[in-house]
C-alpha positions as CSV (number, residue, x, y, z in Angstrom):
1,M,10.0,-11.6,22.9
2,S,9.8,-11.5,19.3
3,E,12.8,-11.9,16.7
4,G,14.2,-9.4,14.3
5,I,15.5,-6.2,13.6
6,F,12.4,-4.3,15.8
7,A,12.5,-6.8,18.3
8,G,11.8,-5.0,21.3
9,L,10.1,-1.9,19.5
10,K,6.8,-1.2,21.4
11,V,3.9,-0.1,18.8
12,I,0.7,1.4,19.6
13,D,-1.9,0.9,16.3
14,C,-4.6,3.4,17.5
15,A,-5.3,3.5,13.7
16,T,-8.4,2.2,10.9
17,Y,-8.7,2.3,6.9
18,I,-5.9,1.4,6.3
19,A,-2.4,3.0,5.2
20,A,-1.6,3.6,9.1
21,P,-2.5,-0.5,10.5
22,A,-0.2,-1.2,7.1
23,A,2.9,0.5,8.2
24,A,2.0,-1.2,12.0
25,V,2.2,-4.3,9.8
26,T,5.1,-3.8,8.1
27,L,7.0,-3.1,11.6
28,G,5.7,-5.8,12.8
29,D,7.1,-7.9,9.8
30,F,10.6,-7.2,11.3
31,G,10.0,-8.0,15.1
32,A,7.8,-4.8,16.2
33,D,5.7,-5.6,19.4
34,V,2.4,-4.1,18.0
35,I,-1.1,-3.5,20.2
36,K,-4.0,-2.9,18.4
37,V,-6.2,-0.5,20.3
38,E,-10.0,-0.7,19.2
39,P,-13.4,0.8,20.3
40,L,-15.8,-1.8,22.3
41,G,-18.8,-3.3,20.7
42,E,-17.7,-4.1,17.3
43,G,-13.9,-3.3,17.1
44,D,-12.2,-1.2,14.4
45,A,-14.7,-0.7,11.4
46,Y,-12.1,-2.4,9.1
47,R,-12.7,-5.5,10.8
48,H,-16.4,-5.4,8.8
49,S,-15.0,-4.4,5.5
50,W,-14.6,-7.9,3.7
51,K,-18.6,-8.1,3.9
52,A,-19.0,-4.5,2.4
53,P,-21.5,-4.3,-0.6
54,G,-19.4,-5.2,-3.7
55,A,-16.5,-6.6,-1.6
56,A,-14.8,-10.1,-3.0
57,V,-16.5,-12.8,-1.2
58,A,-14.1,-15.5,0.2
59,D,-14.4,-17.5,3.6
60,H,-11.7,-15.8,5.2
61,N,-11.5,-12.3,6.7
62,Y,-9.2,-11.4,4.0
63,N,-8.6,-7.5,4.7
64,W,-8.1,-8.2,8.5
65,I,-5.9,-10.9,7.9
66,L,-3.6,-8.2,5.8
67,E,-3.8,-5.3,7.7
68,S,-3.5,-7.3,11.4
69,R,-1.3,-10.1,11.2
70,N,1.2,-10.5,14.2
71,K,-0.4,-7.4,16.1
72,R,-2.1,-8.0,19.6
73,S,-5.7,-6.3,20.5
74,I,-6.6,-4.6,23.2
75,A,-10.5,-2.7,23.3
76,L,-11.0,0.4,25.0
77,D,-13.8,2.6,25.4
78,L,-11.7,6.2,24.9
79,K,-14.7,8.0,25.7
80,Q,-14.4,7.1,29.2
81,Q,-11.3,8.4,31.3
82,A,-10.4,5.2,32.9
83,A,-9.9,3.9,29.8
84,R,-7.7,7.1,28.4
85,E,-5.6,6.5,31.8
86,A,-5.4,3.1,30.5
87,L,-3.8,3.7,27.1
88,Y,-1.8,6.4,28.9
89,A,-0.1,3.6,30.8
90,L,0.5,1.3,27.5
91,V,2.1,5.3,26.4
92,R,4.7,5.6,28.7
93,E,6.6,2.7,28.2
94,T,6.0,2.8,23.6
95,D,8.1,3.3,21.5
96,V,5.7,4.6,18.4
97,F,2.2,5.5,18.7
98,I,0.3,5.6,15.5
99,T,-3.2,7.1,15.0
100,N,-4.7,8.2,11.6
101,Y,-7.9,10.1,13.5
102,P,-8.6,13.4,12.1
103,P,-7.1,16.4,14.3
104,P,-10.7,17.2,15.8
105,V,-11.1,13.2,17.0
106,R,-7.7,13.0,18.6
107,H,-7.8,16.0,20.8
108,R,-11.6,14.9,21.6
109,L,-10.3,11.5,23.0
110,G,-7.7,12.6,24.4
111,V,-5.0,11.0,22.5
112,S,-3.2,13.9,20.4
113,Y,0.3,14.6,20.3
114,D,-0.2,16.9,23.0
115,D,-2.0,14.8,24.9
116,L,0.8,12.1,24.7
117,A,4.1,13.5,24.0
118,P,4.5,14.4,27.7
119,L,4.0,10.9,28.6
120,N,6.9,9.3,27.4
121,K,9.7,12.2,25.3
122,R,11.3,9.3,23.4
123,M,8.3,8.1,22.1
124,I,7.3,8.9,17.9
125,Y,3.9,10.0,17.5
126,A,2.7,9.2,13.6
127,A,-0.1,11.1,12.7
128,F,-1.6,10.1,9.3
129,T,-4.4,12.3,7.6
130,A,-6.1,12.4,4.2
131,Y,-5.1,16.2,3.2
132,G,-2.2,17.0,6.0
133,E,-1.8,18.2,9.0
134,T,-2.1,22.1,8.5
135,G,-4.1,24.2,6.2
136,P,-8.1,24.5,5.3
137,E,-8.9,20.7,4.5
138,A,-6.4,19.2,7.4
139,G,-9.4,18.3,9.5
140,K,-11.5,17.0,6.5
141,T,-12.1,13.2,6.3
142,G,-11.1,11.2,2.8
143,F,-10.0,7.5,1.6
144,D,-7.5,6.6,-1.1
145,S,-9.9,6.6,-3.7
146,T,-10.7,10.4,-2.9
147,A,-7.8,11.8,-1.5
148,W,-4.8,9.9,-3.2
149,W,-6.4,8.8,-6.4
150,A,-8.8,11.4,-7.1
151,R,-7.0,14.6,-5.5
152,S,-4.1,14.1,-6.8
153,G,-4.6,14.1,-10.7
154,L,-4.1,10.0,-11.1
155,M,-8.0,9.5,-11.8
156,D,-7.7,11.8,-14.0
157,L,-4.7,11.1,-16.2
158,V,-4.9,6.9,-16.9
159,K,-7.9,7.3,-18.5
160,P,-7.9,5.3,-21.7
161,D,-8.6,8.7,-23.5
162,P,-9.6,11.8,-22.6
163,D,-13.2,11.3,-23.4
164,S,-13.8,8.4,-21.2
165,A,-15.3,8.7,-17.8
166,P,-12.6,8.8,-14.7
167,A,-11.6,5.4,-14.0
168,R,-12.1,4.0,-10.4
169,S,-9.4,2.7,-8.1
170,L,-9.3,-0.8,-6.3
171,G,-9.8,-0.7,-2.6
172,G,-6.5,-0.1,-0.8
173,M,-4.7,1.0,-4.2
174,G,-3.4,4.1,-2.5
175,D,-3.2,3.3,1.1
176,H,-0.2,0.5,0.4
177,P,2.1,2.8,-1.2
178,S,1.2,5.6,1.2
179,S,1.9,3.3,4.3
180,M,5.4,2.9,3.0
181,G,6.2,6.6,3.3
182,F,3.9,6.7,6.4
183,Y,6.5,3.7,7.7
184,S,9.7,5.7,6.0
185,A,9.0,8.4,8.7
186,I,8.5,6.2,11.4
187,V,11.8,4.8,10.8
188,T,13.8,8.1,10.0
189,A,12.2,9.0,13.6
190,L,13.4,6.1,15.4
191,Y,16.8,6.9,13.5
192,R,16.7,10.7,14.5
193,R,15.6,9.3,18.0
194,E,19.1,6.6,18.3
195,R,21.3,10.0,17.7
196,T,19.7,12.6,20.2
197,G,17.7,10.2,22.3
198,Q,14.6,12.3,21.4
199,G,11.5,11.5,20.4
200,G,9.0,13.3,18.2
201,M,5.8,13.6,16.0
202,V,5.5,12.5,12.1
203,H,2.9,13.1,9.9
204,S,2.3,12.0,6.6
205,S,-1.1,12.2,4.4
206,L,-2.6,10.3,1.7
207,L,-2.7,13.5,-1.1
208,A,1.1,13.9,-0.3
209,N,1.7,10.3,-1.5
210,G,-0.6,10.8,-4.0
211,L,1.3,13.7,-5.4
212,W,4.1,11.9,-5.0
213,S,3.2,8.6,-7.1
214,N,1.7,11.0,-9.4
215,G,5.4,13.2,-9.5
216,C,6.7,12.7,-12.5
217,A,3.2,14.6,-14.3
218,V,3.0,17.5,-11.2
219,Q,6.9,18.4,-11.7
220,A,5.8,18.5,-15.6
221,R,2.8,20.9,-14.6
222,L,5.4,22.5,-12.1
223,C,7.6,23.1,-14.9
224,G,4.4,25.4,-16.9
225,A,3.9,22.0,-18.7
226,D,-0.3,21.7,-20.3
227,M,-0.7,18.1,-19.0
228,K,-3.2,17.1,-21.3
229,G,-4.9,13.8,-21.6
230,R,-3.3,10.6,-23.1
231,P,-4.9,9.5,-26.6
232,A,-6.4,6.1,-27.0
233,R,-3.6,3.4,-27.5
234,E,-5.2,3.3,-31.3
235,H,-3.6,6.4,-31.6
236,S,-0.3,6.3,-29.3
237,A,2.8,8.6,-30.4
238,N,4.5,5.6,-29.6
239,A,3.6,2.1,-30.9
240,C,6.6,0.3,-28.9
241,N,4.9,1.8,-26.0
242,N,1.7,0.1,-25.7
243,T,-0.8,-2.9,-25.0
244,Y,-0.9,-5.4,-27.0
245,R,-3.9,-8.3,-26.9
246,C,-2.9,-11.7,-27.7
247,G,-4.8,-14.3,-29.8
248,D,-6.3,-15.8,-26.5
249,G,-7.5,-12.5,-25.0
250,R,-4.5,-11.3,-22.9
251,W,-3.1,-8.6,-22.9
252,F,0.4,-7.3,-22.4
253,M,2.5,-4.0,-22.0
254,L,5.3,-3.6,-24.5
255,T,8.2,-0.8,-23.3
256,L,10.9,0.1,-25.2
257,I,13.0,3.0,-23.8
258,N,15.8,2.1,-25.9
259,E,13.9,1.7,-29.1
260,A,17.3,3.1,-31.3
261,R,19.0,-0.4,-29.9
262,Q,16.0,-3.1,-29.6
263,W,14.3,-2.4,-32.0
264,D,15.8,-5.1,-34.4
265,G,16.0,-7.5,-31.6
266,L,11.8,-6.8,-31.8
267,A,11.3,-7.3,-35.2
268,R,12.8,-10.4,-35.5
269,A,11.3,-11.8,-32.8
270,L,8.3,-11.0,-34.3
271,D,9.3,-12.2,-37.4
272,H,7.0,-10.4,-40.0
273,P,8.7,-8.5,-43.0
274,A,7.4,-5.6,-43.1
275,L,8.8,-3.9,-40.0
276,T,12.4,-4.3,-41.1
277,T,11.6,-3.3,-44.9
278,D,8.8,-0.8,-45.1
279,P,10.2,2.6,-44.8
280,R,7.6,3.5,-42.6
281,F,8.9,1.7,-40.0
282,T,12.9,1.0,-40.2
283,T,13.8,4.6,-38.2
284,S,12.6,5.5,-34.9
285,N,11.3,9.2,-36.4
286,A,9.5,7.5,-39.2
287,R,8.1,4.7,-36.4
288,R,6.9,7.8,-34.3
289,E,5.3,9.5,-37.7
290,H,3.8,6.5,-38.7
291,A,2.9,5.2,-35.3
292,R,-0.7,4.3,-35.7
293,A,-0.1,2.4,-38.6
294,L,2.8,0.4,-37.1
295,T,0.2,0.1,-33.9
296,A,-2.5,-1.2,-36.2
297,L,0.3,-3.9,-37.9
298,M,1.7,-5.0,-34.6
299,D,-1.9,-5.5,-33.2
300,R,-2.3,-8.3,-36.1
301,I,1.0,-9.7,-35.3
302,F,0.1,-10.0,-31.8
303,D,-3.5,-11.4,-32.0
304,S,-1.5,-14.9,-33.9
305,K,-0.4,-16.6,-31.0
306,S,-1.4,-16.7,-27.3
307,L,0.4,-15.0,-24.7
308,A,2.2,-17.9,-23.9
309,E,3.9,-18.3,-27.0
310,W,4.3,-14.6,-27.2
311,R,6.2,-14.5,-23.2
312,A,8.4,-17.4,-24.5
313,I,9.2,-15.2,-27.6
314,L,9.9,-12.0,-26.0
315,D,11.8,-13.4,-23.2
316,G,14.2,-15.5,-25.2
317,A,14.4,-12.0,-27.5
318,G,15.4,-10.2,-24.2
319,I,12.4,-7.7,-25.3
320,T,11.0,-5.9,-21.6
321,F,7.3,-6.3,-21.4
322,G,4.7,-6.8,-18.8
323,V,2.1,-9.5,-18.7
324,V,-1.4,-7.5,-17.4
325,G,-1.7,-10.0,-14.6
326,V,-4.9,-11.1,-13.4
327,L,-5.6,-12.6,-10.3
328,A,-5.9,-15.9,-10.9
329,D,-2.4,-16.1,-12.3
330,L,-1.3,-16.0,-8.6
331,D,-2.3,-19.5,-8.4
332,T,0.5,-20.9,-10.3
333,D,3.4,-17.7,-10.4
334,P,6.5,-19.3,-9.1
335,Q,8.0,-16.3,-8.9
336,V,6.4,-14.4,-6.0
337,R,6.8,-17.1,-4.0
338,A,10.6,-17.9,-4.5
339,A,11.0,-14.0,-4.1
340,G,9.4,-14.1,-1.0
341,M,6.2,-11.9,-1.6
342,V,4.1,-14.3,-0.6
343,V,4.6,-16.2,2.0
344,P,2.6,-19.1,4.5
345,M,1.0,-18.0,8.0
346,A,1.8,-20.1,10.5
347,G,-0.9,-22.4,12.3
348,S,-2.8,-22.0,8.8
349,A,-3.0,-23.0,5.2
350,L,-3.3,-19.9,4.7
351,E,-1.1,-17.3,2.5
352,T,-0.5,-13.5,3.0
353,L,1.2,-10.6,1.6
354,M,4.8,-9.7,2.9
355,S,5.4,-6.1,2.9
356,P,7.7,-5.0,-0.5
357,F,11.5,-5.2,0.7
358,N,13.6,-7.0,2.7
359,I,17.0,-6.6,4.3
360,E,20.1,-8.6,3.9
361,G,20.7,-10.7,6.8
362,E,17.5,-9.9,8.6
363,T,14.5,-12.7,8.9
364,K,10.6,-11.4,8.7
365,I,8.7,-12.9,11.3
366,V,6.5,-15.8,10.1
367,P,3.2,-14.2,10.1
368,R,0.6,-15.1,12.4
369,M,-3.3,-15.2,11.8
370,P,-4.8,-11.3,13.6
371,P,-6.4,-11.3,16.6
372,E,-9.7,-11.5,17.4
373,L,-11.5,-8.2,19.3
374,G,-9.9,-7.9,22.6
375,E,-8.3,-11.0,22.5
376,H,-5.0,-9.7,24.6
377,G,-6.5,-7.0,26.2
378,A,-6.0,-8.4,30.1
379,E,-2.4,-10.0,28.9
380,I,-1.4,-6.1,27.7
381,L,-2.7,-4.2,30.6
382,R,-1.3,-6.9,33.1
383,E,2.3,-5.8,31.7
384,A,1.4,-2.2,32.4
385,G,1.3,-3.1,36.0
386,Y,-2.3,-3.8,36.3
387,D,-3.3,-6.0,38.7
388,E,-6.5,-8.7,38.1
389,A,-8.8,-6.8,40.5
390,A,-8.3,-3.6,38.3
391,I,-8.9,-5.6,35.4
392,V,-12.2,-7.2,36.0
393,R,-12.8,-3.1,37.5
394,L,-12.4,-2.0,34.2
395,R,-14.2,-4.9,32.1
396,K,-17.3,-4.7,35.0
397,D,-17.5,-0.7,34.1
398,R,-17.6,-1.6,30.5
399,V,-14.2,0.2,29.7
400,L,-12.2,-2.8,28.9
401,G,-13.3,-5.0,25.9
């Protein structure tokens, strides 16, 4: 049995693309036994996403590693009653059942809440959708690019200027933060079960998480604000909260929230006389009034040195800024490893990205490589009480892969 705070917790991951399986990964990081239920044939379609047109080329199935590490796989043809009966046998001993099948598909495959809840009153049934469990779009399919990114207003509001085309999202960009909201719902329900002994249904959606991620702007709109697009960076209303390019072409984000207190320190660090003597820049109000001129001046200043030089200067002055990272930076970034954000995988030279929180006193499970399709099917069914003859029969009938 796995060690960890969730040791002994049994989870069924009957989901795909990406938020719901990622929530299951996080439960597994803390010791849960996660069983991945996949269709026969080619298995979960997400297994093959790394070979999609335009995907990054690598020697390893990076998508599957991240979303399925530590899981066990069973392949079942849920269109057949015998496969459903096998799944129901697992459900009777399961603590959490996770799915992101749209409601009509759940009912068609016999894995809806109404199908499974009577089998196990203590089970948490966790459903994830694109647009929510109720309403006119409850059965509509979607991805994080369409529901989390586009529909929530984020896609529009991050445009570099109002006339720009909407910015496209990256793969999984909304799924992974959404998985944390979904994980929170599951763990909250588990806490309720500890107090009441009762399971129940929890649900979340890409749209709900997208709106929450865009919460500052959404709440402003709910309070009647007219949300306009941001101007181009050269015309920003605040030069002290802006992006700047260094002499080597790398960018960083400068963020002076307490500008009145931090301005003098920044001006000294930049070592440019006009910042402390030019009346256009000596007060907060003046800097706002002349933000375009200040942005242009700081563009010239920051263009005079490399990013490495500016990092040393700004860090030394205690100025808050953030490097606009590129993925190649991960190769030599000591912080992400020292803080346990990237960790080695057991029995492999590969590393993986860890779930984004820790609990003091609890050690996460050392990540294992993800399963092959149906790798643990017989093992899982034996644990559910199936004998060898029954397992052979299920394989012969193409119920079990």
